[in-house]
mmCIF file as Biopython writes it, N, C-alpha, C and O atoms, coordinates in Angstrom:
data_model
#
loop_
_atom_site.group_PDB
_atom_site.id
_atom_site.type_symbol
_atom_site.label_atom_id
_atom_site.label_alt_id
_atom_site.label_comp_id
_atom_site.label_asym_id
_atom_site.label_entity_id
_atom_site.label_seq_id
_atom_site.pdbx_PDB_ins_code
_atom_site.Cartn_x
_atom_site.Cartn_y
_atom_site.Cartn_z
_atom_site.occupancy
_atom_site.B_iso_or_equiv
_atom_site.auth_seq_id
_atom_site.auth_asym_id
_atom_site.pdbx_PDB_model_num
ATOM 1   N N  . MET A ? 1  ? 0.828  -1.170 0.000  1.0 0.0 1  A 1 
ATOM 2   C CA . MET A ? 1  ? 0.000  0.000  0.000  1.0 0.0 1  A 1 
ATOM 3   C C  . MET A ? 1  ? 0.877  1.240  0.000  1.0 0.0 1  A 1 
ATOM 4   O O  . MET A ? 1  ? 1.936  1.256  0.628  1.0 0.0 1  A 1 
ATOM 5   N N  . VAL A ? 2  ? 0.450  2.259  -0.688 1.0 0.0 2  A 1 
ATOM 6   C CA . VAL A ? 2  ? 1.212  3.500  -0.814 1.0 0.0 2  A 1 
ATOM 7   C C  . VAL A ? 2  ? 0.737  4.495  0.236  1.0 0.0 2  A 1 
ATOM 8   O O  . VAL A ? 2  ? -0.464 4.698  0.418  1.0 0.0 2  A 1 
ATOM 9   N N  . ASN A ? 3  ? 1.684  5.107  0.919  1.0 0.0 3  A 1 
ATOM 10  C CA . ASN A ? 3  ? 1.375  6.183  1.862  1.0 0.0 3  A 1 
ATOM 11  C C  . ASN A ? 3  ? 1.776  7.499  1.223  1.0 0.0 3  A 1 
ATOM 12  O O  . ASN A ? 3  ? 2.940  7.684  0.870  1.0 0.0 3  A 1 
ATOM 13  N N  . ALA A ? 4  ? 0.835  8.414  1.070  1.0 0.0 4  A 1 
ATOM 14  C CA . ALA A ? 4  ? 1.105  9.716  0.477  1.0 0.0 4  A 1 
ATOM 15  C C  . ALA A ? 4  ? 0.980  10.795 1.549  1.0 0.0 4  A 1 
ATOM 16  O O  . ALA A ? 4  ? 0.084  10.759 2.393  1.0 0.0 4  A 1 
ATOM 17  N N  . ILE A ? 5  ? 1.894  11.746 1.493  1.0 0.0 5  A 1 
ATOM 18  C CA . ILE A ? 5  ? 1.884  12.868 2.427  1.0 0.0 5  A 1 
ATOM 19  C C  . ILE A ? 5  ? 1.864  14.148 1.602  1.0 0.0 5  A 1 
ATOM 20  O O  . ILE A ? 5  ? 2.691  14.338 0.711  1.0 0.0 5  A 1 
ATOM 21  N N  . LYS A ? 6  ? 0.912  15.023 1.910  1.0 0.0 6  A 1 
ATOM 22  C CA . LYS A ? 6  ? 0.841  16.303 1.220  1.0 0.0 6  A 1 
ATOM 23  C C  . LYS A ? 6  ? 1.902  17.215 1.817  1.0 0.0 6  A 1 
ATOM 24  O O  . LYS A ? 6  ? 2.010  17.344 3.037  1.0 0.0 6  A 1 
ATOM 25  N N  . GLY A ? 7  ? 2.686  17.848 0.944  1.0 0.0 7  A 1 
ATOM 26  C CA . GLY A ? 7  ? 3.744  18.710 1.430  1.0 0.0 7  A 1 
ATOM 27  C C  . GLY A ? 7  ? 4.155  19.745 0.414  1.0 0.0 7  A 1 
ATOM 28  O O  . GLY A ? 7  ? 3.541  19.889 -0.643 1.0 0.0 7  A 1 
ATOM 29  N N  . LEU A ? 8  ? 5.194  20.456 0.751  1.0 0.0 8  A 1 
ATOM 30  C CA . LEU A ? 8  ? 5.727  21.537 -0.062 1.0 0.0 8  A 1 
ATOM 31  C C  . LEU A ? 8  ? 7.183  21.213 -0.387 1.0 0.0 8  A 1 
ATOM 32  O O  . LEU A ? 8  ? 7.975  20.917 0.508  1.0 0.0 8  A 1 
ATOM 33  N N  . PHE A ? 9  ? 7.526  21.270 -1.663 1.0 0.0 9  A 1 
ATOM 34  C CA . PHE A ? 9  ? 8.894  21.002 -2.115 1.0 0.0 9  A 1 
ATOM 35  C C  . PHE A ? 9  ? 9.632  22.334 -2.178 1.0 0.0 9  A 1 
ATOM 36  O O  . PHE A ? 9  ? 9.208  23.240 -2.895 1.0 0.0 9  A 1 
ATOM 37  N N  . ILE A ? 10 ? 10.722 22.462 -1.443 1.0 0.0 10 A 1 
ATOM 38  C CA . ILE A ? 10 ? 11.491 23.704 -1.398 1.0 0.0 10 A 1 
ATOM 39  C C  . ILE A ? 10 ? 12.836 23.483 -2.064 1.0 0.0 10 A 1 
ATOM 40  O O  . ILE A ? 10 ? 13.561 22.544 -1.734 1.0 0.0 10 A 1 
ATOM 41  N N  . THR A ? 11 ? 13.162 24.365 -3.013 1.0 0.0 11 A 1 
ATOM 42  C CA . THR A ? 11 ? 14.481 24.396 -3.632 1.0 0.0 11 A 1 
ATOM 43  C C  . THR A ? 11 ? 15.128 25.723 -3.244 1.0 0.0 11 A 1 
ATOM 44  O O  . THR A ? 11 ? 14.540 26.786 -3.440 1.0 0.0 11 A 1 
ATOM 45  N N  . CYS A ? 12 ? 16.330 25.659 -2.697 1.0 0.0 12 A 1 
ATOM 46  C CA . CYS A ? 12 ? 17.028 26.873 -2.265 1.0 0.0 12 A 1 
ATOM 47  C C  . CYS A ? 12 ? 18.530 26.610 -2.273 1.0 0.0 12 A 1 
ATOM 48  O O  . CYS A ? 12 ? 18.975 25.497 -2.555 1.0 0.0 12 A 1 
ATOM 49  N N  . ASP A ? 13 ? 19.306 27.649 -1.959 1.0 0.0 13 A 1 
ATOM 50  C CA . ASP A ? 13 ? 20.743 27.442 -1.873 1.0 0.0 13 A 1 
ATOM 51  C C  . ASP A ? 13 ? 21.082 26.806 -0.518 1.0 0.0 13 A 1 
ATOM 52  O O  . ASP A ? 13 ? 20.229 26.716 0.365  1.0 0.0 13 A 1 
ATOM 53  N N  . VAL A ? 14 ? 22.319 26.372 -0.370 1.0 0.0 14 A 1 
ATOM 54  C CA . VAL A ? 14 ? 22.730 25.630 0.825  1.0 0.0 14 A 1 
ATOM 55  C C  . VAL A ? 14 ? 22.568 26.452 2.113  1.0 0.0 14 A 1 
ATOM 56  O O  . VAL A ? 14 ? 22.041 25.924 3.092  1.0 0.0 14 A 1 
ATOM 57  N N  . PRO A ? 15 ? 23.003 27.730 2.153  1.0 0.0 15 A 1 
ATOM 58  C CA . PRO A ? 15 ? 22.825 28.482 3.404  1.0 0.0 15 A 1 
ATOM 59  C C  . PRO A ? 15 ? 21.358 28.638 3.813  1.0 0.0 15 A 1 
ATOM 60  O O  . PRO A ? 15 ? 21.036 28.556 4.998  1.0 0.0 15 A 1 
ATOM 61  N N  . MET A ? 16 ? 20.476 28.859 2.851  1.0 0.0 16 A 1 
ATOM 62  C CA . MET A ? 16 ? 19.059 29.008 3.191  1.0 0.0 16 A 1 
ATOM 63  C C  . MET A ? 16 ? 18.471 27.680 3.651  1.0 0.0 16 A 1 
ATOM 64  O O  . MET A ? 16 ? 17.623 27.662 4.542  1.0 0.0 16 A 1 
ATOM 65  N N  . ALA A ? 17 ? 18.902 26.579 3.064  1.0 0.0 17 A 1 
ATOM 66  C CA . ALA A ? 17 ? 18.446 25.261 3.517  1.0 0.0 17 A 1 
ATOM 67  C C  . ALA A ? 17 ? 18.892 25.024 4.960  1.0 0.0 17 A 1 
ATOM 68  O O  . ALA A ? 17 ? 18.123 24.498 5.764  1.0 0.0 17 A 1 
ATOM 69  N N  . GLN A ? 18 ? 20.115 25.405 5.290  1.0 0.0 18 A 1 
ATOM 70  C CA . GLN A ? 18 ? 20.607 25.251 6.657  1.0 0.0 18 A 1 
ATOM 71  C C  . GLN A ? 18 ? 19.819 26.130 7.621  1.0 0.0 18 A 1 
ATOM 72  O O  . GLN A ? 18 ? 19.544 25.721 8.749  1.0 0.0 18 A 1 
ATOM 73  N N  . PHE A ? 19 ? 19.455 27.328 7.188  1.0 0.0 19 A 1 
ATOM 74  C CA . PHE A ? 19 ? 18.631 28.201 8.017  1.0 0.0 19 A 1 
ATOM 75  C C  . PHE A ? 19 ? 17.289 27.529 8.323  1.0 0.0 19 A 1 
ATOM 76  O O  . PHE A ? 19 ? 16.839 27.540 9.469  1.0 0.0 19 A 1 
ATOM 77  N N  . ILE A ? 20 ? 16.652 26.947 7.308  1.0 0.0 20 A 1 
ATOM 78  C CA . ILE A ? 20 ? 15.357 26.284 7.492  1.0 0.0 20 A 1 
ATOM 79  C C  . ILE A ? 20 ? 15.511 25.052 8.386  1.0 0.0 20 A 1 
ATOM 80  O O  . ILE A ? 20 ? 14.664 24.800 9.243  1.0 0.0 20 A 1 
ATOM 81  N N  . ILE A ? 21 ? 16.579 24.289 8.192  1.0 0.0 21 A 1 
ATOM 82  C CA . ILE A ? 21 ? 16.827 23.097 9.019  1.0 0.0 21 A 1 
ATOM 83  C C  . ILE A ? 21 ? 17.049 23.502 10.479 1.0 0.0 21 A 1 
ATOM 84  O O  . ILE A ? 21 ? 16.526 22.853 11.385 1.0 0.0 21 A 1 
ATOM 85  N N  . ASN A ? 22 ? 17.817 24.565 10.713 1.0 0.0 22 A 1 
ATOM 86  C CA . ASN A ? 22 ? 18.050 25.028 12.087 1.0 0.0 22 A 1 
ATOM 87  C C  . ASN A ? 22 ? 16.774 25.577 12.716 1.0 0.0 22 A 1 
ATOM 88  O O  . ASN A ? 22 ? 16.542 25.401 13.912 1.0 0.0 22 A 1 
ATOM 89  N N  . MET A ? 23 ? 15.947 26.245 11.909 1.0 0.0 23 A 1 
ATOM 90  C CA . MET A ? 23 ? 14.667 26.745 12.397 1.0 0.0 23 A 1 
ATOM 91  C C  . MET A ? 23 ? 13.794 25.567 12.843 1.0 0.0 23 A 1 
ATOM 92  O O  . MET A ? 23 ? 13.135 25.633 13.881 1.0 0.0 23 A 1 
ATOM 93  N N  . ASN A ? 24 ? 13.796 24.502 12.060 1.0 0.0 24 A 1 
ATOM 94  C CA . ASN A ? 24 ? 13.039 23.294 12.393 1.0 0.0 24 A 1 
ATOM 95  C C  . ASN A ? 24 ? 13.591 22.638 13.657 1.0 0.0 24 A 1 
ATOM 96  O O  . ASN A ? 24 ? 12.822 22.172 14.498 1.0 0.0 24 A 1 
ATOM 97  N N  . ALA A ? 25 ? 14.905 22.601 13.796 1.0 0.0 25 A 1 
ATOM 98  C CA . ALA A ? 25 ? 15.535 21.947 14.949 1.0 0.0 25 A 1 
ATOM 99  C C  . ALA A ? 25 ? 15.243 22.685 16.251 1.0 0.0 25 A 1 
ATOM 100 O O  . ALA A ? 25 ? 15.260 22.075 17.320 1.0 0.0 25 A 1 
ATOM 101 N N  . ALA A ? 26 ? 14.978 23.985 16.178 1.0 0.0 26 A 1 
ATOM 102 C CA . ALA A ? 26 ? 14.714 24.777 17.377 1.0 0.0 26 A 1 
ATOM 103 C C  . ALA A ? 26 ? 13.295 24.578 17.907 1.0 0.0 26 A 1 
ATOM 104 O O  . ALA A ? 26 ? 12.987 25.015 19.016 1.0 0.0 26 A 1 
ATOM 105 N N  . LEU A ? 27 ? 12.443 23.935 17.145 1.0 0.0 27 A 1 
ATOM 106 C CA . LEU A ? 27 ? 11.056 23.725 17.548 1.0 0.0 27 A 1 
ATOM 107 C C  . LEU A ? 27 ? 10.898 22.433 18.348 1.0 0.0 27 A 1 
ATOM 108 O O  . LEU A ? 27 ? 11.701 21.511 18.202 1.0 0.0 27 A 1 
ATOM 109 N N  . PRO A ? 28 ? 9.872  22.363 19.189 1.0 0.0 28 A 1 
ATOM 110 C CA . PRO A ? 28 ? 9.599  21.092 19.874 1.0 0.0 28 A 1 
ATOM 111 C C  . PRO A ? 28 ? 9.183  20.012 18.876 1.0 0.0 28 A 1 
ATOM 112 O O  . PRO A ? 28 ? 8.754  20.321 17.765 1.0 0.0 28 A 1 
ATOM 113 N N  . GLN A ? 29 ? 9.308  18.777 19.267 1.0 0.0 29 A 1 
ATOM 114 C CA . GLN A ? 29 ? 9.052  17.643 18.374 1.0 0.0 29 A 1 
ATOM 115 C C  . GLN A ? 29 ? 7.665  17.706 17.736 1.0 0.0 29 A 1 
ATOM 116 O O  . GLN A ? 29 ? 7.507  17.338 16.572 1.0 0.0 29 A 1 
ATOM 117 N N  . SER A ? 30 ? 6.679  18.158 18.465 1.0 0.0 30 A 1 
ATOM 118 C CA . SER A ? 30 ? 5.307  18.192 17.943 1.0 0.0 30 A 1 
ATOM 119 C C  . SER A ? 30 ? 5.101  19.254 16.868 1.0 0.0 30 A 1 
ATOM 120 O O  . SER A ? 30 ? 4.116  19.196 16.131 1.0 0.0 30 A 1 
ATOM 121 N N  . GLN A ? 31 ? 6.013  20.227 16.765 1.0 0.0 31 A 1 
ATOM 122 C CA . GLN A ? 31 ? 5.863  21.314 15.799 1.0 0.0 31 A 1 
ATOM 123 C C  . GLN A ? 31 ? 6.851  21.234 14.638 1.0 0.0 31 A 1 
ATOM 124 O O  . GLN A ? 31 ? 6.852  22.113 13.777 1.0 0.0 31 A 1 
ATOM 125 N N  . LYS A ? 32 ? 7.680  20.211 14.597 1.0 0.0 32 A 1 
ATOM 126 C CA . LYS A ? 32 ? 8.662  20.090 13.515 1.0 0.0 32 A 1 
ATOM 127 C C  . LYS A ? 32 ? 7.936  19.943 12.185 1.0 0.0 32 A 1 
ATOM 128 O O  . LYS A ? 32 ? 6.920  19.255 12.096 1.0 0.0 32 A 1 
ATOM 129 N N  . PHE A ? 33 ? 8.466  20.596 11.150 1.0 0.0 33 A 1 
ATOM 130 C CA . PHE A ? 33 ? 7.760  20.658 9.873  1.0 0.0 33 A 1 
ATOM 131 C C  . PHE A ? 33 ? 8.487  20.013 8.717  1.0 0.0 33 A 1 
ATOM 132 O O  . PHE A ? 33 ? 7.879  19.823 7.664  1.0 0.0 33 A 1 
ATOM 133 N N  . ILE A ? 34 ? 9.755  19.666 8.851  1.0 0.0 34 A 1 
ATOM 134 C CA . ILE A ? 34 ? 10.480 19.021 7.755  1.0 0.0 34 A 1 
ATOM 135 C C  . ILE A ? 34 ? 10.086 17.551 7.712  1.0 0.0 34 A 1 
ATOM 136 O O  . ILE A ? 34 ? 10.238 16.820 8.690  1.0 0.0 34 A 1 
ATOM 137 N N  . ILE A ? 35 ? 9.578  17.138 6.561  1.0 0.0 35 A 1 
ATOM 138 C CA . ILE A ? 35 ? 9.202  15.739 6.367  1.0 0.0 35 A 1 
ATOM 139 C C  . ILE A ? 35 ? 10.424 14.940 5.948  1.0 0.0 35 A 1 
ATOM 140 O O  . ILE A ? 35 ? 10.673 13.849 6.460  1.0 0.0 35 A 1 
ATOM 141 N N  . HIS A ? 36 ? 11.197 15.505 4.996  1.0 0.0 36 A 1 
ATOM 142 C CA . HIS A ? 36 ? 12.393 14.808 4.522  1.0 0.0 36 A 1 
ATOM 143 C C  . HIS A ? 36 ? 13.379 15.810 3.927  1.0 0.0 36 A 1 
ATOM 144 O O  . HIS A ? 36 ? 12.985 16.718 3.194  1.0 0.0 36 A 1 
ATOM 145 N N  . ILE A ? 37 ? 14.661 15.642 4.246  1.0 0.0 37 A 1 
ATOM 146 C CA . ILE A ? 37 ? 15.731 16.427 3.620  1.0 0.0 37 A 1 
ATOM 147 C C  . ILE A ? 37 ? 16.229 15.600 2.445  1.0 0.0 37 A 1 
ATOM 148 O O  . ILE A ? 37 ? 16.841 14.548 2.631  1.0 0.0 37 A 1 
ATOM 149 N N  . LEU A ? 38 ? 15.965 16.080 1.238  1.0 0.0 38 A 1 
ATOM 150 C CA . LEU A ? 38 ? 16.294 15.303 0.042  1.0 0.0 38 A 1 
ATOM 151 C C  . LEU A ? 38 ? 17.778 15.391 -0.302 1.0 0.0 38 A 1 
ATOM 152 O O  . LEU A ? 38 ? 18.411 14.373 -0.580 1.0 0.0 38 A 1 
ATOM 153 N N  . ASP A ? 39 ? 18.333 16.593 -0.287 1.0 0.0 39 A 1 
ATOM 154 C CA . ASP A ? 39 ? 19.776 16.803 -0.456 1.0 0.0 39 A 1 
ATOM 155 C C  . ASP A ? 39 ? 20.103 18.188 0.093  1.0 0.0 39 A 1 
ATOM 156 O O  . ASP A ? 39 ? 19.297 18.767 0.822  1.0 0.0 39 A 1 
ATOM 157 N N  . ASN A ? 40 ? 21.275 18.727 -0.245 1.0 0.0 40 A 1 
ATOM 158 C CA . ASN A ? 40 ? 21.715 20.007 0.329  1.0 0.0 40 A 1 
ATOM 159 C C  . ASN A ? 40 ? 20.838 21.192 -0.052 1.0 0.0 40 A 1 
ATOM 160 O O  . ASN A ? 40 ? 20.827 22.197 0.659  1.0 0.0 40 A 1 
ATOM 161 N N  . THR A ? 41 ? 20.108 21.096 -1.152 1.0 0.0 41 A 1 
ATOM 162 C CA . THR A ? 41 ? 19.337 22.239 -1.632 1.0 0.0 41 A 1 
ATOM 163 C C  . THR A ? 41 ? 17.848 21.952 -1.819 1.0 0.0 41 A 1 
ATOM 164 O O  . THR A ? 41 ? 17.121 22.803 -2.332 1.0 0.0 41 A 1 
ATOM 165 N N  . HIS A ? 42 ? 17.387 20.786 -1.416 1.0 0.0 42 A 1 
ATOM 166 C CA . HIS A ? 42 ? 15.983 20.424 -1.597 1.0 0.0 42 A 1 
ATOM 167 C C  . HIS A ? 42 ? 15.414 19.849 -0.297 1.0 0.0 42 A 1 
ATOM 168 O O  . HIS A ? 42 ? 15.986 18.941 0.306  1.0 0.0 42 A 1 
ATOM 169 N N  . LEU A ? 43 ? 14.263 20.407 0.118  1.0 0.0 43 A 1 
ATOM 170 C CA . LEU A ? 43 ? 13.592 19.965 1.330  1.0 0.0 43 A 1 
ATOM 171 C C  . LEU A ? 43 ? 12.131 19.677 1.017  1.0 0.0 43 A 1 
ATOM 172 O O  . LEU A ? 43 ? 11.547 20.300 0.130  1.0 0.0 43 A 1 
ATOM 173 N N  . PHE A ? 44 ? 11.550 18.744 1.737  1.0 0.0 44 A 1 
ATOM 174 C CA . PHE A ? 44 ? 10.122 18.458 1.635  1.0 0.0 44 A 1 
ATOM 175 C C  . PHE A ? 44 ? 9.533  18.741 3.008  1.0 0.0 44 A 1 
ATOM 176 O O  . PHE A ? 44 ? 9.889  18.082 3.985  1.0 0.0 44 A 1 
ATOM 177 N N  . VAL A ? 45 ? 8.627  19.724 3.090  1.0 0.0 45 A 1 
ATOM 178 C CA . VAL A ? 45 ? 8.084  20.167 4.369  1.0 0.0 45 A 1 
ATOM 179 C C  . VAL A ? 45 ? 6.563  20.096 4.362  1.0 0.0 45 A 1 
ATOM 180 O O  . VAL A ? 45 ? 5.947  19.951 3.306  1.0 0.0 45 A 1 
ATOM 181 N N  . ARG A ? 46 ? 5.962  20.198 5.541  1.0 0.0 46 A 1 
ATOM 182 C CA . ARG A ? 46 ? 4.503  20.249 5.637  1.0 0.0 46 A 1 
ATOM 183 C C  . ARG A ? 46 ? 4.001  21.497 4.921  1.0 0.0 46 A 1 
ATOM 184 O O  . ARG A ? 46 ? 4.609  22.562 5.028  1.0 0.0 46 A 1 
ATOM 185 N N  . SER A ? 47 ? 2.913  21.372 4.203  1.0 0.0 47 A 1 
ATOM 186 C CA . SER A ? 47 ? 2.417  22.487 3.399  1.0 0.0 47 A 1 
ATOM 187 C C  . SER A ? 47 ? 1.807  23.603 4.229  1.0 0.0 47 A 1 
ATOM 188 O O  . SER A ? 47 ? 1.705  24.729 3.742  1.0 0.0 47 A 1 
ATOM 189 N N  . ASP A ? 48 ? 1.400  23.337 5.458  1.0 0.0 48 A 1 
ATOM 190 C CA . ASP A ? 48 ? 0.760  24.368 6.269  1.0 0.0 48 A 1 
ATOM 191 C C  . ASP A ? 48 ? 1.741  25.359 6.892  1.0 0.0 48 A 1 
ATOM 192 O O  . ASP A ? 48 ? 1.306  26.315 7.534  1.0 0.0 48 A 1 
ATOM 193 N N  . VAL A ? 49 ? 3.052  25.163 6.725  1.0 0.0 49 A 1 
ATOM 194 C CA . VAL A ? 49 ? 4.039  26.061 7.328  1.0 0.0 49 A 1 
ATOM 195 C C  . VAL A ? 49 ? 4.688  27.002 6.309  1.0 0.0 49 A 1 
ATOM 196 O O  . VAL A ? 49 ? 5.664  27.679 6.634  1.0 0.0 49 A 1 
ATOM 197 N N  . ALA A ? 50 ? 4.169  27.053 5.104  1.0 0.0 50 A 1 
ATOM 198 C CA . ALA A ? 50 ? 4.770  27.896 4.063  1.0 0.0 50 A 1 
ATOM 199 C C  . ALA A ? 50 ? 4.842  29.351 4.495  1.0 0.0 50 A 1 
ATOM 200 O O  . ALA A ? 50 ? 5.874  29.996 4.309  1.0 0.0 50 A 1 
ATOM 201 N N  . GLY A ? 51 ? 3.773  29.879 5.065  1.0 0.0 51 A 1 
ATOM 202 C CA . GLY A ? 51 ? 3.760  31.272 5.512  1.0 0.0 51 A 1 
ATOM 203 C C  . GLY A ? 51 ? 4.768  31.534 6.612  1.0 0.0 51 A 1 
ATOM 204 O O  . GLY A ? 51 ? 5.430  32.571 6.613  1.0 0.0 51 A 1 
ATOM 205 N N  . MET A ? 52 ? 4.891  30.601 7.551  1.0 0.0 52 A 1 
ATOM 206 C CA . MET A ? 52 ? 5.845  30.761 8.647  1.0 0.0 52 A 1 
ATOM 207 C C  . MET A ? 52 ? 7.275  30.782 8.117  1.0 0.0 52 A 1 
ATOM 208 O O  . MET A ? 52 ? 8.089  31.588 8.568  1.0 0.0 52 A 1 
ATOM 209 N N  . ILE A ? 53 ? 7.587  29.907 7.170  1.0 0.0 53 A 1 
ATOM 210 C CA . ILE A ? 53 ? 8.930  29.859 6.593  1.0 0.0 53 A 1 
ATOM 211 C C  . ILE A ? 53 ? 9.217  31.150 5.840  1.0 0.0 53 A 1 
ATOM 212 O O  . ILE A ? 53 ? 10.298 31.721 5.975  1.0 0.0 53 A 1 
ATOM 213 N N  . ARG A ? 54 ? 8.250  31.613 5.043  1.0 0.0 54 A 1 
ATOM 214 C CA . ARG A ? 54 ? 8.443  32.860 4.290  1.0 0.0 54 A 1 
ATOM 215 C C  . ARG A ? 54 ? 8.680  34.050 5.211  1.0 0.0 54 A 1 
ATOM 216 O O  . ARG A ? 54 ? 9.564  34.865 4.948  1.0 0.0 54 A 1 
ATOM 217 N N  . SER A ? 55 ? 7.907  34.160 6.283  1.0 0.0 55 A 1 
ATOM 218 C CA . SER A ? 55 ? 8.085  35.299 7.186  1.0 0.0 55 A 1 
ATOM 219 C C  . SER A ? 55 ? 9.404  35.216 7.935  1.0 0.0 55 A 1 
ATOM 220 O O  . SER A ? 55 ? 10.041 36.244 8.166  1.0 0.0 55 A 1 
ATOM 221 N N  . ALA A ? 56 ? 9.834  34.010 8.323  1.0 0.0 56 A 1 
ATOM 222 C CA . ALA A ? 56 ? 11.125 33.858 9.009  1.0 0.0 56 A 1 
ATOM 223 C C  . ALA A ? 56 ? 12.272 34.220 8.083  1.0 0.0 56 A 1 
ATOM 224 O O  . ALA A ? 56 ? 13.244 34.838 8.516  1.0 0.0 56 A 1 
ATOM 225 N N  . ILE A ? 57 ? 12.174 33.842 6.813  1.0 0.0 57 A 1 
ATOM 226 C CA . ILE A ? 57 ? 13.209 34.194 5.838  1.0 0.0 57 A 1 
ATOM 227 C C  . ILE A ? 57 ? 13.227 35.698 5.601  1.0 0.0 57 A 1 
ATOM 228 O O  . ILE A ? 57 ? 14.298 36.295 5.502  1.0 0.0 57 A 1 
ATOM 229 N N  . ALA A ? 58 ? 12.052 36.316 5.510  1.0 0.0 58 A 1 
ATOM 230 C CA . ALA A ? 58 ? 11.978 37.770 5.316  1.0 0.0 58 A 1 
ATOM 231 C C  . ALA A ? 58 ? 12.604 38.512 6.492  1.0 0.0 58 A 1 
ATOM 232 O O  . ALA A ? 58 ? 13.335 39.482 6.295  1.0 0.0 58 A 1 
ATOM 233 N N  . ASP A ? 59 ? 12.320 38.059 7.716  1.0 0.0 59 A 1 
ATOM 234 C CA . ASP A ? 59 ? 12.921 38.672 8.904  1.0 0.0 59 A 1 
ATOM 235 C C  . ASP A ? 59 ? 14.433 38.490 8.906  1.0 0.0 59 A 1 
ATOM 236 O O  . ASP A ? 59 ? 15.172 39.422 9.223  1.0 0.0 59 A 1 
ATOM 237 N N  . PHE A ? 60 ? 14.895 37.292 8.552  1.0 0.0 60 A 1 
ATOM 238 C CA . PHE A ? 60 ? 16.328 37.005 8.509  1.0 0.0 60 A 1 
ATOM 239 C C  . PHE A ? 60 ? 17.031 37.907 7.497  1.0 0.0 60 A 1 
ATOM 240 O O  . PHE A ? 60 ? 18.092 38.460 7.787  1.0 0.0 60 A 1 
ATOM 241 N N  . ARG A ? 61 ? 16.446 38.053 6.320  1.0 0.0 61 A 1 
ATOM 242 C CA . ARG A ? 61 ? 17.049 38.904 5.292  1.0 0.0 61 A 1 
ATOM 243 C C  . ARG A ? 61 ? 17.046 40.369 5.711  1.0 0.0 61 A 1 
ATOM 244 O O  . ARG A ? 61 ? 17.999 41.096 5.432  1.0 0.0 61 A 1 
ATOM 245 N N  . GLU A ? 62 ? 15.984 40.803 6.378  1.0 0.0 62 A 1 
ATOM 246 C CA . GLU A ? 62 ? 15.915 42.188 6.827  1.0 0.0 62 A 1 
ATOM 247 C C  . GLU A ? 62 ? 16.986 42.483 7.879  1.0 0.0 62 A 1 
ATOM 248 O O  . GLU A ? 62 ? 17.577 43.563 7.879  1.0 0.0 62 A 1 
ATOM 249 N N  . GLN A ? 63 ? 17.233 41.527 8.773  1.0 0.0 63 A 1 
ATOM 250 C CA . GLN A ? 63 ? 18.254 41.694 9.803  1.0 0.0 63 A 1 
ATOM 251 C C  . GLN A ? 63 ? 19.660 41.711 9.221  1.0 0.0 63 A 1 
ATOM 252 O O  . GLN A ? 63 ? 20.558 42.338 9.782  1.0 0.0 63 A 1 
ATOM 253 N N  . ASN A ? 64 ? 19.854 41.023 8.099  1.0 0.0 64 A 1 
ATOM 254 C CA . ASN A ? 64 ? 21.187 40.893 7.507  1.0 0.0 64 A 1 
ATOM 255 C C  . ASN A ? 64 ? 21.391 41.761 6.277  1.0 0.0 64 A 1 
ATOM 256 O O  . ASN A ? 64 ? 22.244 41.467 5.439  1.0 0.0 64 A 1 
ATOM 257 N N  . THR A ? 65 ? 20.616 42.821 6.167  1.0 0.0 65 A 1 
ATOM 258 C CA . THR A ? 65 ? 20.773 43.752 5.056  1.0 0.0 65 A 1 
ATOM 259 C C  . THR A ? 65 ? 21.621 44.920 5.505  1.0 0.0 65 A 1 
ATOM 260 O O  . THR A ? 65 ? 21.363 45.515 6.552  1.0 0.0 65 A 1 
ATOM 261 N N  . TYR A ? 66 ? 22.624 45.250 4.726  1.0 0.0 66 A 1 
ATOM 262 C CA . TYR A ? 66 ? 23.503 46.358 5.051  1.0 0.0 66 A 1 
ATOM 263 C C  . TYR A ? 66 ? 22.798 47.679 4.777  1.0 0.0 66 A 1 
ATOM 264 O O  . TYR A ? 66 ? 22.216 47.883 3.712  1.0 0.0 66 A 1 
ATOM 265 N N  . GLU A ? 67 ? 22.863 48.563 5.755  1.0 0.0 67 A 1 
ATOM 266 C CA . GLU A ? 67 ? 22.336 49.902 5.580  1.0 0.0 67 A 1 
ATOM 267 C C  . GLU A ? 67 ? 23.480 50.875 5.778  1.0 0.0 67 A 1 
ATOM 268 O O  . GLU A ? 67 ? 24.160 50.861 6.804  1.0 0.0 67 A 1 
ATOM 269 N N  . LYS A ? 68 ? 23.679 51.710 4.793  1.0 0.0 68 A 1 
ATOM 270 C CA . LYS A ? 68 ? 24.765 52.683 4.844  1.0 0.0 68 A 1 
ATOM 271 C C  . LYS A ? 68 ? 24.501 53.684 5.964  1.0 0.0 68 A 1 
ATOM 272 O O  . LYS A ? 68 ? 23.405 54.237 6.053  1.0 0.0 68 A 1 
ATOM 273 N N  . PRO A ? 69 ? 25.502 53.924 6.823  1.0 0.0 69 A 1 
ATOM 274 C CA . PRO A ? 69 ? 25.311 54.881 7.894  1.0 0.0 69 A 1 
ATOM 275 C C  . PRO A ? 69 ? 25.039 56.289 7.354  1.0 0.0 69 A 1 
ATOM 276 O O  . PRO A ? 69 ? 25.570 56.683 6.315  1.0 0.0 69 A 1 
ATOM 277 N N  . SER A ? 70 ? 24.217 57.021 8.064  1.0 0.0 70 A 1 
ATOM 278 C CA . SER A ? 70 ? 23.882 58.396 7.626  1.0 0.0 70 A 1 
ATOM 279 C C  . SER A ? 70 ? 24.958 59.375 7.993  1.0 0.0 70 A 1 
ATOM 280 O O  . SER A ? 70 ? 24.836 60.565 7.700  1.0 0.0 70 A 1 
#
């Protein structure tokens, strides 16, 4: 019998994949969202966490953006 899981396929560069993996590792076991790490740049995650991942990435990028001093 085949078991199917609905999820979201993420393709990204290695640093962003590590960011997502570390974000997942910081959560309690009941809230972990990575279903399978396919390779260094591809992840399969639960589809209901897409918004959370996008907002965490947006916050991360905003914190790491260089702003020229006035």
